[in-house]
C-alpha positions in Angstrom: 253.4 40.5 -20.6 253.1 44.1 -18.8 252.0 42.2 -15.5 255.0 40.4 -16.0 257.2 43.3 -16.6 255.5 45.0 -13.4 256.1 41.5 -11.2 259.9 41.8 -12.4 260.2 46.1 -11.6 258.5 45.4 -8.7 260.9 43.1 -7.2 264.5 43.7 -9.0 264.2 47.3 -10.2 263.5 48.2 -14.0 267.4 49.4 -14.2 268.0 45.5 -13.2 266.4 44.3 -16.8 269.7 44.7 -19.2 272.5 43.5 -16.1 270.3 40.5 -16.0 269.7 39.9 -19.7 273.4 40.7 -19.9 274.4 37.8 -17.7 272.2 35.4 -19.0 273.6 35.7 -22.5 277.6 35.5 -21.3 276.0 32.0 -19.8 274.7 30.8 -22.6 277.1 32.1 -24.8 280.3 30.9 -23.6 278.2 28.0 -21.7 277.6 26.3 -25.7 281.6 27.9 -26.9 283.3 25.7 -24.0 282.3 23.2 -22.3 285.2 24.2 -18.9 282.8 27.7 -18.6 280.3 26.1 -16.8 282.4 24.6 -13.7 283.5 26.1 -10.0 287.2 26.8 -11.3 285.1 29.5 -13.6 283.3 30.9 -11.0 286.0 30.5 -8.3 288.6 32.4 -10.7 285.9 35.2 -11.0 285.1 35.4 -7.2 289.2 35.5 -7.1 289.7 38.4 -9.6 286.8 40.4 -8.8 287.2 42.5 -5.8 289.5 45.1 -6.7 287.3 45.9 -9.7 284.4 45.7 -7.9 285.6 48.2 -4.9 287.7 50.5 -7.2 283.6 50.3 -9.1 282.2 51.4 -6.4 284.8 53.9 -5.9 283.7 55.6 -8.8 279.9 54.9 -8.5 279.1 57.6 -6.4 281.1 61.0 -8.1 279.3 59.6 -11.0 276.3 60.3 -9.4 276.2 63.9 -8.5 277.1 64.2 -12.3 280.8 64.1 -11.6 284.3 61.8 -12.1 287.1 60.3 -10.1 289.6 59.4 -12.8 292.2 59.1 -9.8 290.6 56.3 -8.3 293.5 53.4 -9.6 296.8 55.9 -8.5 294.5 56.8 -5.1 294.7 52.5 -4.3 298.3 52.6 -5.2 299.1 55.6 -3.2 297.3 54.1 -0.5 298.7 50.7 -1.1 302.4 52.6 -0.6 301.6 54.1 2.6 300.4 50.5 3.8 303.6 49.3 3.1 306.2 52.0 4.5 304.2 51.9 7.7 304.6 47.8 7.8 308.1 48.2 7.0 308.3 50.8 9.9 307.0 48.4 12.4 309.2 45.8 11.6 308.3 44.3 8.0 308.4 40.9 7.5 310.0 39.9 10.9 307.8 42.2 12.9 307.3 40.7 16.7 303.6 40.2 17.9 303.1 43.4 19.9 304.3 45.3 17.0 302.8 42.8 14.8 299.2 44.3 16.5 300.1 47.4 16.2 301.6 47.9 12.7 298.7 45.7 11.7 296.1 48.2 12.9 298.2 51.5 12.1 299.1 50.6 8.8 295.5 49.8 8.1 294.2 53.0 9.1 297.0 54.9 7.3 295.7 52.9 4.2 292.7 54.0 4.6 293.1 57.5 5.7 295.9 58.5 2.9 292.9 57.6 0.2 290.1 59.6 2.5 292.7 63.2 1.8 293.5 62.5 -1.3 289.6 62.6 -1.6 289.1 65.2 1.1 291.6 67.5 -1.6 288.9 66.7 -4.9 286.1 67.0 -2.8 287.0 71.2 -1.6 288.7 72.6 -5.0 285.4 70.5 -6.6 283.2 72.3 -4.4 284.2 75.3 -3.3 285.8 76.5 -6.9 283.1 74.7 -9.3 285.6 73.3 -11.5 284.9 70.3 -13.9 285.9 67.3 -12.0 287.0 65.6 -14.8 289.6 68.4 -14.5 290.4 68.1 -11.3 290.5 64.8 -10.7 292.8 64.3 -13.9 295.2 67.0 -12.1 295.2 64.8 -9.2 295.7 61.1 -10.7 299.0 63.1 -13.0 300.6 64.3 -9.9 300.0 60.9 -7.4 301.5 59.1 -10.3 304.3 61.4 -10.4 304.7 61.1 -6.5 304.3 58.0 -6.7 307.0 57.3 -9.3 309.4 60.0 -7.8 309.3 57.9 -4.4 309.8 54.5 -5.4 312.2 55.7 -8.1 309.5 53.3 -10.6 309.9 50.1 -8.6 308.1 48.1 -6.4 308.0 47.3 -2.9 307.5 43.8 -0.8 308.2 42.2 1.7 305.2 42.2 4.2 303.9 40.8 7.9 302.1 37.5 7.1 298.8 38.8 8.2 298.7 40.4 5.2 298.3 37.3 2.7 294.7 36.2 3.6 293.5 40.0 2.7 294.4 38.7 -0.8 293.9 34.5 -0.3 292.7 33.7 2.4 288.9 32.1 2.5 286.3 31.9 5.4 284.1 28.9 5.2 285.3 28.0 1.0 284.7 32.0 0.4 287.8 34.6 -0.3 288.1 36.8 1.6 288.7 39.5 -0.7 285.2 38.9 -2.0 283.7 39.0 1.7 285.1 42.6 1.8 283.3 43.8 -1.5 280.4 42.5 0.2 280.5 44.4 2.6 281.5 47.3 1.0 278.7 46.5 -1.7 276.1 46.5 1.4 277.7 49.5 2.8 276.6 51.6 -0.5 273.7 49.8 -0.9 272.6 50.9 2.5 273.8 54.4 2.5 272.5 55.6 -1.2 269.5 54.3 -0.3 269.0 55.1 3.1 270.6 58.1 4.5 270.8 61.4 4.0 273.8 62.0 2.4 272.3 59.3 -0.5 269.5 61.6 -0.9 271.2 64.4 -1.2 274.2 62.5 -3.5 270.8 61.8 -6.3 269.6 65.3 -5.6 272.8 66.8 -6.9 273.3 64.5 -9.5 269.9 65.4 -11.0 270.3 69.2 -10.6 273.0 70.8 -8.3 271.3 74.3 -8.4 267.8 72.9 -7.4 269.4 70.7 -4.9 271.4 74.1 -3.6 268.2 75.9 -3.6 266.3 72.8 -1.8 268.5 73.8 1.7 271.4 71.1 0.9 274.6 72.0 1.3 275.9 70.7 -1.7 279.5 71.7 -0.9 279.3 69.6 2.0 277.9 66.6 0.1 280.5 66.2 -2.6 283.3 66.6 -0.4 281.9 63.8 2.0 281.8 61.6 -1.4 284.9 62.2 -2.9 286.0 61.0 0.7 284.5 58.2 0.1 285.6 58.1 -2.8 289.0 57.8 -1.8 288.4 55.9 1.1 287.0 53.0 -1.2 290.0 53.0 -3.8 292.1 53.4 -0.6 290.5 49.5 0.3 291.0 48.3 -3.3 294.6 49.6 -3.0 294.8 47.1 0.3 293.5 44.2 -1.5 296.0 44.6 -4.2 298.7 45.1 -2.0 297.8 41.9 0.0 296.6 39.8 -3.3 300.2 40.8 -5.3 302.2 40.4 -2.1 303.5 43.8 -3.1 303.0 47.7 -4.5 303.8 50.1 -7.3 302.5 53.1 -8.6 301.0 51.6 -12.0 298.6 48.2 -10.5 295.2 48.1 -11.4 295.6 50.8 -14.4 293.8 49.3 -16.8 290.9 48.9 -14.2 290.2 52.6 -14.5 287.8 52.5 -17.8 286.1 49.2 -17.0 284.7 50.6 -14.1 283.5 53.3 -15.7 281.8 50.7 -18.2 280.3 48.7 -15.3 278.4 51.6 -14.1 277.1 52.1 -17.1 276.4 48.9 -18.1 274.4 48.6 -13.9 272.8 50.9 -15.5 274.1 54.5 -13.7 273.5 57.6 -15.5 276.1 59.1 -16.8 275.2 62.4 -16.4 274.3 61.8 -12.4 271.5 61.3 -11.2 270.1 58.1 -11.3 271.1 54.5 -10.2 271.5 51.9 -7.9 274.2 49.8 -6.7 272.8 45.8 -7.0 272.6 46.2 -11.0 276.4 47.3 -11.0 277.5 44.5 -8.9 276.0 42.4 -11.3 277.5 44.4 -14.4 280.6 43.6 -12.9 280.3 40.0 -12.6 279.2 39.8 -16.1 282.1 41.6 -17.0 284.5 39.5 -15.1 282.8 36.0 -17.3 283.2 37.6 -20.0 286.8 37.8 -19.8 287.0 34.0 -18.1 284.9 33.4 -21.1 287.6 35.0 -23.6 290.1 33.5 -21.8 289.2 30.1 -22.3 288.6 30.1 -25.7 292.1 31.7 -25.8 292.1 35.3 -26.7 294.7 37.3 -25.3 294.1 40.2 -22.7 294.5 43.2 -25.7 291.2 41.5 -27.3 289.3 41.3 -24.2 290.0 45.2 -23.8 289.2 45.6 -27.2 285.4 44.0 -26.1 285.3 45.8 -23.3 285.6 49.2 -25.3 283.0 47.8 -27.8 280.0 46.5 -25.2 280.5 49.9 -23.7 279.7 51.8 -27.1 276.9 49.2 -28.1 275.0 50.2 -23.9 275.4 54.0 -24.9 273.4 52.7 -28.2 271.1 50.8 -26.6 270.0 53.5 -24.0 269.9 55.7 -26.9 267.6 53.6 -28.7 265.3 52.6 -25.6 265.0 56.3 -24.6 263.7 57.1 -27.9 261.4 53.9 -28.2 260.1 54.9 -24.7 259.5 58.4 -26.4 257.4 57.5 -29.1 255.4 55.0 -27.2 254.1 57.6 -24.6 
């Protein structure tokens, strides 16, 4: 048994056991509960709905690894979407000609990503140089972005975009949804960044002990600023996907995703105090949460019950972690 566990850990990593067990449990329970669960339609629905939540979770992941949190990810995504929408409309909107189409598309995507980067930069600078708690800084940024967005849009939607935007939210390549391909690309990029780069190593070091990281020669301020900048860019990518999927953008889009991104990180084995965790288990945890939502929908549960189940699941994860830590301590 120990040899089997050791082999599993060597192949997948010890932190993959929980997400894979949860995935198996969801497949078995809902597979028996509904004859329509284990079908192509269900998995197609998951592939369509997962990307924006997945990219937002990646935006939350890196700040948590440093021992922080970014509560502004959803509103960063919405402001990035609004920036993209205004840039598209300024370059011809729906009636854009070929020249304006090419220039406007490149410019709009760049401006949308840049807006997320700037918001992350501001948070990173405040956190790094004032040592204010990331929860307070990101909460302040969230309130600011929400108020700014409501003021600029007067609480309404912005819609009417060129035809090239639609495939980002609804297109497919070889039968694979384009948003899912974007998510997979972001997962791979995040995995490589955290596991193969100096920035990734420094991120884990800061999450483990920021003072030790500082004394070991790591420029902790620079790393924190870069982490929140990357978080902002990732949130902006999610905002672009949401704009393309809904063919409109407003300040409140995706607001309910915020706590689910935290749940996905913890279910995926991320240490809530930072310093430990990987991208791939979090990706599996995202699939579990989306399958759970689809299974409850098939059983006739409304969205409010799904949200309640997600909340209970977060509490269960915390309790199980506490029990596992106690068990390991007793065994040792």
